[in-house]
C-alpha angles and dihedrals in degrees: 000000000000117000129184120237090253092054092051091049090050091050091047090052092049093048092052094046090050093049092050095044090054093045091238096132136055113196123214091178133043121293087242092059092047091049091048089051092050089049090050094051092048093046091050091051092047090053093049091048089053090048091052090049092049095046091048091051091048091049093049091049089049092057100031093100092052094056115085123237119266095018090067117097102181096193093049092046091049091052092049090052092048091050090056093047091049087058092046093053094035090234125158115220 
């Protein structure tokens, strides 16, 4: 999923607000710093997800010519490659 910077900032704000409203967080730093950290984590995860997608597509393209005609389900193969990359990068999707 591709999100714009503004969308990530909005999500970060909503996460912090919900945590505060439900008294699930005690802050030892300013709200702004907490929100910035949430934003940073989301952004980092989005970039890793994009890297996994790109690497999976590159891998699929690399082996496409070796896979014979009708036996090739591109979507299924892409998901299998992504699954392995998720393990490699210890990423939770």
